[in-house]
LOMAR-196656 format. One record per residue (C-alpha): x, z, y. Coordinates in pm, 1 decimal. Example, Ala and Ser with C-alpha at 12.3 -4.5 7.8 and 13.67 -1.06 7.14 Angstrom:
ATOM	1230.0	780.0	-450.0 .
ATOM	1367.0	714.0	-106.0 .
This chain:
ATOM	15467.0	5129.5	6807.5 .
ATOM	15715.1	5470.3	6831.5 .
ATOM	15711.6	5721.3	6538.2 .
ATOM	15486.7	6005.1	6654.2 .
ATOM	15572.4	6340.4	6502.6 .
ATOM	15350.4	6655.2	6510.6 .
ATOM	15557.7	6979.7	6454.2 .
ATOM	15418.7	7262.4	6327.6 .
ATOM	15469.8	7632.9	6273.1 .
ATOM	15264.5	7837.9	6039.7 .
ATOM	15213.7	7624.0	5725.0 .
ATOM	15061.9	7779.1	5447.8 .
ATOM	14886.9	8022.6	5605.8 .
ATOM	14535.7	8084.4	5613.6 .
ATOM	14441.0	7866.3	5886.0 .
ATOM	14782.1	7617.6	5899.3 .
ATOM	14717.5	7512.2	5545.9 .
ATOM	14344.2	7370.0	5627.9 .
ATOM	14445.7	7261.0	5997.6 .
ATOM	14701.7	7031.4	5854.9 .
ATOM	14455.5	6761.2	5686.3 .
ATOM	14238.0	6767.4	5981.5 .
ATOM	14524.5	6669.2	6212.2 .
ATOM	14617.6	6426.8	5952.7 .
ATOM	14245.2	6278.2	5932.6 .
ATOM	14204.8	6270.6	6336.4 .
ATOM	14608.0	6112.9	6397.9 .
ATOM	14634.9	5858.8	6150.7 .
ATOM	14971.2	5697.4	6234.5 .
ATOM	15165.6	6080.9	6323.5 .
ATOM	15351.8	6299.8	6048.6 .
ATOM	15346.9	6670.4	6068.2 .
ATOM	15679.5	6821.2	5999.3 .
ATOM	15566.8	7211.4	5917.6 .
ATOM	15843.9	7423.5	5999.0 .
ATOM	15897.0	7669.9	5706.0 .
ATOM	16077.3	8000.1	5686.2 .
ATOM	16331.5	7958.7	5369.7 .
ATOM	16121.6	8184.6	5152.0 .
ATOM	15823.7	8005.9	5192.4 .
ATOM	15940.7	7671.3	5142.8 .
ATOM	15925.5	7609.9	4773.5 .
ATOM	15529.6	7689.4	4810.2 .
ATOM	15498.6	7516.8	5107.7 .
ATOM	15647.7	7236.4	4931.9 .
ATOM	15362.3	7265.0	4678.5 .
ATOM	15093.1	7264.0	4917.4 .
ATOM	15226.6	6971.3	5120.5 .
ATOM	15183.3	6792.5	4814.4 .
ATOM	14855.5	6876.0	4720.8 .
ATOM	14803.0	6738.4	5131.4 .
ATOM	15018.4	6447.5	5183.0 .
ATOM	15335.1	6411.8	4991.9 .
ATOM	15459.4	6120.0	5240.2 .
ATOM	15304.9	6247.5	5577.2 .
ATOM	15375.2	6623.7	5533.8 .
ATOM	15713.2	6671.8	5586.9 .
ATOM	15853.7	7074.3	5509.0 .
ATOM	16153.5	7137.5	5732.1 .
ATOM	16394.8	7469.0	5661.7 .
ATOM	16421.5	7653.3	5969.3 .
ATOM	16347.3	7976.0	6151.5 .
ATOM	16158.1	7990.7	6513.1 .
ATOM	16382.0	8316.6	6580.6 .
ATOM	16699.3	8065.5	6604.4 .
ATOM	16714.8	7899.6	6958.2 .
ATOM	16775.4	7579.5	6759.1 .
ATOM	16467.8	7683.5	6504.7 .
ATOM	16732.0	7692.1	6234.6 .
ATOM	16775.7	7294.8	6269.1 .
ATOM	17113.5	7119.9	6275.0 .
ATOM	17189.7	7002.5	6653.8 .
ATOM	17097.2	6609.4	6523.5 .
ATOM	16802.9	6717.3	6359.9 .
ATOM	16648.2	6926.0	6622.9 .
ATOM	16771.7	6613.4	6885.4 .
ATOM	16567.0	6334.5	6638.7 .
ATOM	16268.1	6556.4	6601.0 .
ATOM	16203.6	6655.0	6995.4 .
ATOM	16237.3	6301.1	7032.0 .
ATOM	15955.1	6162.4	6837.2 .
ATOM	15759.2	6463.5	6861.7 .
ATOM	15398.4	6434.1	7043.6 .
ATOM	15217.2	6735.2	6988.4 .
ATOM	15330.8	7088.0	6854.1 .
ATOM	15092.7	7349.8	6715.2 .
ATOM	15235.1	7667.3	6728.7 .
ATOM	15069.7	7931.5	6478.8 .
ATOM	15357.3	8106.6	6348.0 .
ATOM	15338.6	8474.8	6386.2 .
ATOM	15358.8	8839.5	6251.7 .
ATOM	14955.0	8932.3	6156.9 .
ATOM	15051.6	9253.2	6017.7 .
ATOM	14865.1	9566.7	6276.0 .
ATOM	15130.2	9810.1	6101.3 .
ATOM	15451.5	9570.7	6226.3 .
ATOM	15748.6	9741.5	6343.5 .
ATOM	15811.0	9633.0	6753.9 .
ATOM	16126.9	9476.1	6648.9 .
ATOM	16007.5	9257.5	6420.2 .
ATOM	15692.6	9171.8	6605.1 .
ATOM	15961.6	9104.6	6912.9 .
ATOM	16199.6	8884.5	6725.6 .
ATOM	15895.8	8635.6	6554.5 .
ATOM	15619.3	8670.5	6784.2 .
ATOM	15783.8	8664.4	7158.2 .
ATOM	16090.6	8566.6	7062.8 .
ATOM	15992.1	8252.1	6834.3 .
ATOM	15728.0	8137.6	7107.7 .
ATOM	16022.2	8139.5	7365.8 .
ATOM	16267.9	7915.8	7135.2 .
ATOM	15905.2	7714.1	7066.3 .
ATOM	15830.1	7633.5	7421.4 .
ATOM	16179.5	7563.9	7454.8 .
ATOM	16158.4	7268.4	7191.7 .
ATOM	15841.3	7161.6	7398.0 .
ATOM	16039.9	7135.2	7747.2 .
ATOM	16293.0	6903.4	7508.9 .
ATOM	16055.0	6670.3	7414.4 .
ATOM	16046.9	6392.2	7625.0 .
ATOM	15737.4	6222.6	7443.6 .
ATOM	15536.9	6572.7	7446.7 .
ATOM	15137.4	6555.2	7551.5 .
ATOM	15041.7	6907.5	7419.7 .
ATOM	15121.5	7234.8	7307.0 .
ATOM	14847.2	7399.5	7097.3 .
ATOM	14908.1	7772.0	7060.2 .
ATOM	14721.4	7986.2	6888.2 .
ATOM	14728.0	8345.2	7016.0 .
ATOM	14435.6	8622.1	6990.1 .
ATOM	14154.3	8743.2	7153.7 .
ATOM	14289.9	9072.1	7119.2 .
ATOM	14582.1	9029.4	7415.7 .
ATOM	14295.6	9220.8	7579.3 .
ATOM	14445.5	9531.2	7409.3 .
ATOM	14226.8	9827.9	7524.7 .
ATOM	14039.5	9656.9	7766.4 .
ATOM	13666.0	9761.2	7737.8 .
ATOM	13366.4	9563.8	7908.4 .
ATOM	13391.8	9156.0	7922.1 .
ATOM	13685.6	8957.3	7907.4 .
ATOM	13734.4	8632.7	8043.5 .
ATOM	13962.3	8359.6	7885.8 .
ATOM	14141.8	8314.5	8199.2 .
ATOM	14226.6	8692.4	8198.1 .
ATOM	14573.3	8816.4	8080.9 .
ATOM	14746.3	9078.2	8263.1 .
ATOM	14519.0	9345.2	8387.1 .
ATOM	14722.6	9643.7	8318.2 .
ATOM	14579.0	9740.0	7980.0 .
ATOM	14769.4	9913.5	7707.3 .
ATOM	14739.2	9820.8	7329.1 .
ATOM	14635.5	9924.9	6994.2 .
ATOM	14963.0	9820.7	6814.3 .
ATOM	15280.9	9619.1	6836.5 .
ATOM	15092.4	9294.4	6662.4 .
ATOM	14877.0	9296.6	7027.9 .
ATOM	15131.3	9402.7	7249.4 .
ATOM	15376.4	9094.7	7119.6 .
ATOM	15133.2	8865.5	7074.7 .
ATOM	15047.4	8965.0	7474.2 .
ATOM	15428.1	8907.0	7564.9 .
ATOM	15418.3	8565.6	7407.2 .
ATOM	15142.9	8454.7	7570.9 .
ATOM	15291.7	8572.2	7908.7 .
ATOM	15575.1	8325.8	7839.6 .
ATOM	15336.1	8044.2	7727.4 .
ATOM	15107.5	8100.1	8033.3 .
ATOM	15474.4	8072.0	8253.1 .
ATOM	15576.4	7729.9	8103.1 .
ATOM	15216.0	7583.8	8181.0 .
ATOM	15331.8	7423.1	8471.0 .
ATOM	15580.4	7200.8	8270.2 .
ATOM	15432.6	7205.2	7939.8 .
ATOM	15096.6	7047.2	7890.0 .
ATOM	14945.7	7328.9	7696.3 .
ATOM	14631.5	7457.4	7573.5 .
ATOM	14587.2	7836.5	7422.9 .
ATOM	14327.0	7937.4	7137.8 .
ATOM	14239.8	8298.9	7127.4 .
ATOM	14038.8	8325.0	6765.9 .
ATOM	13883.2	8675.7	6733.7 .
ATOM	13899.4	8818.4	6361.6 .
ATOM	13903.5	8523.0	6122.7 .
ATOM	13721.7	8562.6	5791.7 .
ATOM	13632.8	8309.4	5528.8 .
ATOM	13477.4	7994.6	5538.6 .
ATOM	13123.3	8050.9	5647.7 .
ATOM	12980.5	7799.1	5339.4 .
ATOM	13201.4	7910.0	5049.4 .
ATOM	13307.0	8234.1	5139.1 .
ATOM	13694.6	8116.1	5062.2 .
ATOM	13988.9	8293.6	5202.9 .
ATOM	14296.6	8374.9	5155.0 .
ATOM	14351.7	8791.2	5154.8 .
ATOM	14067.4	9091.4	5169.3 .
ATOM	14174.5	9213.8	5483.7 .
ATOM	13995.9	9341.7	5824.1 .
ATOM	13671.6	9370.9	5752.3 .
ATOM	13661.3	9290.9	5420.2 .
ATOM	13807.9	9671.1	5393.0 .
ATOM	13429.3	9788.0	5441.0 .
ATOM	13356.1	9622.4	5143.7 .
ATOM	13689.5	9721.1	4955.0 .
ATOM	13524.8	10066.6	5052.4 .
ATOM	13202.1	10044.3	4875.0 .
ATOM	13362.7	9915.0	4573.4 .
ATOM	13591.4	10152.9	4583.3 .
ATOM	13288.7	10442.1	4617.6 .
ATOM	13125.1	10273.3	4282.6 .
ATOM	12746.2	10182.0	4257.5 .
ATOM	12552.0	10525.2	4342.6 .
ATOM	12802.8	10695.3	4600.1 .
ATOM	12633.8	10681.0	4978.8 .
ATOM	12798.8	10405.4	5213.5 .
ATOM	12929.2	10592.5	5526.8 .
ATOM	12899.5	10404.7	5859.0 .
ATOM	13274.7	10509.3	6073.8 .
ATOM	13172.7	10612.1	6401.9 .
ATOM	12907.7	10505.5	6664.9 .
ATOM	12920.5	10176.1	6531.8 .
ATOM	12744.5	10007.4	6851.5 .
ATOM	13066.2	9811.3	6972.1 .
ATOM	13057.3	9464.3	6895.9 .
ATOM	13287.8	9340.5	6615.4 .
ATOM	13359.7	8985.9	6678.9 .
ATOM	13445.1	8793.8	6392.9 .
ATOM	13452.0	8354.6	6298.3 .
ATOM	13469.6	8227.9	6017.3 .
ATOM	13777.6	8024.4	5929.5 .
ATOM	13612.4	7632.0	5942.5 .
ATOM	13483.8	7691.8	6285.0 .
ATOM	13838.5	7787.9	6398.0 .
ATOM	13960.3	7448.3	6248.0 .
ATOM	13695.5	7283.1	6409.4 .
ATOM	13758.7	7409.8	6750.7 .
ATOM	14129.6	7359.9	6746.1 .
ATOM	14085.8	7039.3	6614.3 .
ATOM	13812.8	6955.1	6895.7 .
ATOM	14058.8	7091.8	7171.1 .
ATOM	14378.0	6874.0	7077.0 .
ATOM	14129.4	6579.4	7106.3 .
ATOM	13988.6	6678.4	7444.5 .
ATOM	14183.3	6599.8	7747.6 .
ATOM	13978.6	6853.9	7907.3 .
ATOM	14103.2	7132.8	7724.8 .
ATOM	14439.9	7091.6	7890.3 .
ATOM	14584.0	7346.6	8116.8 .
ATOM	14294.4	7597.8	7918.4 .
ATOM	14276.3	7923.9	7735.6 .
ATOM	13938.4	7923.4	7444.3 .
ATOM	13845.6	8247.7	7332.4 .
ATOM	13753.2	8099.8	6975.3 .
ATOM	13471.3	8396.5	6930.6 .
ATOM	13136.7	8458.0	6870.4 .
ATOM	12940.9	8453.2	7206.1 .
ATOM	12672.6	8660.4	7004.0 .
ATOM	12853.8	8907.9	6830.7 .
ATOM	12700.7	9158.2	6553.9 .
ATOM	12794.7	9518.7	6637.6 .
ATOM	13037.3	9681.5	6382.9 .
ATOM	12754.4	9886.9	6259.1 .
ATOM	12512.6	9573.6	6179.2 .
ATOM	12822.5	9443.1	6011.7 .
ATOM	12854.7	9709.7	5788.2 .
ATOM	12512.4	9734.4	5713.9 .
ATOM	12490.6	9370.3	5621.5 .
ATOM	12749.4	9403.5	5403.0 .
ATOM	12662.2	9685.9	5204.9 .
ATOM	12278.6	9493.2	5156.1 .
ATOM	12459.1	9216.0	5023.2 .
ATOM	12710.3	9402.9	4813.4 .
ATOM	12544.6	9732.9	4724.2 .
ATOM	12234.1	9671.9	4734.2 .
ATOM	12153.3	9988.8	5021.1 .
ATOM	12223.7	10060.6	5374.5 .
ATOM	12488.6	10345.2	5530.7 .
ATOM	12331.7	10646.6	5478.1 .
ATOM	12546.3	10875.3	5675.7 .
ATOM	12775.6	10863.8	5989.2 .
ATOM	13155.4	10987.9	6011.6 .
ATOM	13372.2	11033.2	6342.1 .
ATOM	13593.5	10760.2	6369.1 .
ATOM	13871.3	11043.7	6492.4 .
ATOM	13816.6	11227.4	6171.1 .
ATOM	13832.9	10892.7	5964.8 .
ATOM	14162.7	10811.8	6136.9 .
ATOM	14321.2	11101.6	6064.1 .
ATOM	14215.7	11111.9	5705.3 .
ATOM	14348.5	10825.0	5640.0 .
ATOM	14712.8	10952.7	5646.9 .
ATOM	14642.0	11073.6	5327.9 .
ATOM	14720.7	10803.0	5073.5 .
ATOM	14428.6	10932.2	4831.3 .
ATOM	14183.8	10908.7	5126.1 .
ATOM	14325.1	10564.5	5152.4 .
ATOM	14225.6	10502.2	4830.1 .
ATOM	13898.0	10584.3	4845.7 .
ATOM	13840.8	10374.3	5148.3 .
ATOM	13971.3	10080.7	4913.9 .
ATOM	14299.2	10070.7	5101.2 .
ATOM	14238.8	10105.7	5452.9 .
ATOM	14508.1	10113.9	5675.3 .
ATOM	14442.9	10324.3	5966.4 .
ATOM	14505.2	10084.6	6224.9 .
ATOM	14198.8	9890.2	6154.0 .
ATOM	13977.7	10186.6	6239.8 .
ATOM	13989.8	10122.3	6575.3 .
ATOM	13876.4	9775.8	6613.7 .
ATOM	13503.3	9909.7	6492.0 .
ATOM	13471.1	10151.8	6771.2 .
ATOM	13594.6	9900.7	7065.5 .
ATOM	13337.5	9814.6	7365.1 .
ATOM	13494.2	9454.8	7443.9 .
ATOM	13371.9	9125.0	7454.6 .
ATOM	13464.0	8820.7	7524.3 .
ATOM	13331.6	8527.1	7745.4 .
ATOM	13326.2	8213.3	7554.3 .
ATOM	13225.8	7979.1	7942.6 .
ATOM	13523.1	7704.9	7863.6 .
ATOM	13520.2	7706.4	7482.2 .
ATOM	13154.4	7666.9	7488.1 .
ATOM	13145.3	7406.9	7752.1 .
ATOM	13440.6	7192.0	7531.0 .
ATOM	13333.1	7251.8	7211.0 .
ATOM	12955.8	7199.0	7230.4 .
ATOM	13092.9	6846.3	7433.9 .
ATOM	13209.6	6805.8	7059.5 .
ATOM	12887.1	6942.0	6924.7 .
ATOM	13044.0	7227.9	6795.2 .
ATOM	12916.6	7614.3	6776.1 .
ATOM	13000.8	7910.3	6628.5 .
ATOM	12791.7	7993.5	6319.0 .
ATOM	12584.0	8323.0	6333.6 .
ATOM	12727.7	8603.6	6101.5 .
ATOM	12412.1	8663.0	5913.3 .
ATOM	12395.8	8290.4	5812.5 .
ATOM	12718.2	8307.0	5617.8 .
ATOM	12791.7	8625.7	5531.1 .
ATOM	12625.3	8634.8	5174.7 .
ATOM	12891.8	8323.4	5127.1 .
ATOM	13166.4	8597.5	5233.3 .
ATOM	13034.0	8867.2	4990.0 .
ATOM	12952.4	8608.7	4715.3 .
ATOM	13316.8	8492.1	4718.7 .
ATOM	13449.6	8867.1	4742.0 .
ATOM	13247.8	8967.8	4435.7 .
ATOM	13385.4	8709.0	4245.8 .
ATOM	13751.4	8779.9	4330.8 .
ATOM	13746.6	9152.9	4409.4 .
ATOM	13960.2	9284.7	4097.8 .
ATOM	14224.2	8952.4	4172.7 .
ATOM	14516.6	9091.6	4285.0 .
ATOM	14611.5	8788.3	4458.0 .
ATOM	14361.3	8861.1	4738.2 .
ATOM	14545.3	9234.6	4837.8 .
ATOM	14578.3	9534.9	4643.6 .
ATOM	14276.1	9651.9	4448.6 .
ATOM	14168.6	9970.8	4503.2 .
């Protein structure tokens, strides 16, 4: 039996570090080669040793290089044995400069696609995008949608869009599944997460305001705010990888019944502070105020770029994802059911610098 390799980018990231053990369990004869940028190699080797020191191989590399930072011989060796590619590596910072985002998110994806084309035994390219390739579109976004003349809120969105354009263009030659997660939060059972960012800035703000201060609601709050727990994303990608029906599909890994941003804030406020938001601040006022460092500190370090997501009236259709994931008995859990675990974990670690700067 020929050796089978899963080439993996994005390890040891929040999703990648949890997905690799699942892939190994589902493919007992495979080895994962994790392509890791040099500055992360030691951390990756420690994480790999904890998973499986034999079946997880950390390979120093660079997706921004046409040969992925590998020697010609090593590139050819990996291409010859690779049957699956999981491409998760990207710059996820909402404030990322355009040049960096272009180099990593777009050019890096182009180089991974070239590797897929060079792999004669490739069965599937699993590309992790984001539902926010929809940019500033409003209303209902279908899984098959991509280019609709939309503008974007930041360079993260625009370059993930550009990368997905390249992936879509390759799908006639490369068997591919595209996964578009919503905003990923901690584990639905334990609350464990890697960093308190995204919707956790609401909790940071409450922590910074103190136990008696009134809690604000930013903007109208009637727009949906789509979050999904990391364990659902892991299960969904694993289910997609196991399903022949997922080849050629784009799957929205989103909550089909998302809460509004007001409901999100209210739920967090009840669980963390024991009270609800009592006044509203227009989103534009908050956005302008967050230009000032003292205001950002008052709001728990909230970056300006995140405010737009609280007031973006968009929803994501999950028809194909529901069909493929449903066949595996998988559905997205309700936010109300796992919010207590998120808040509990935040409360336990809110002063730990490992989870992000404290207010």
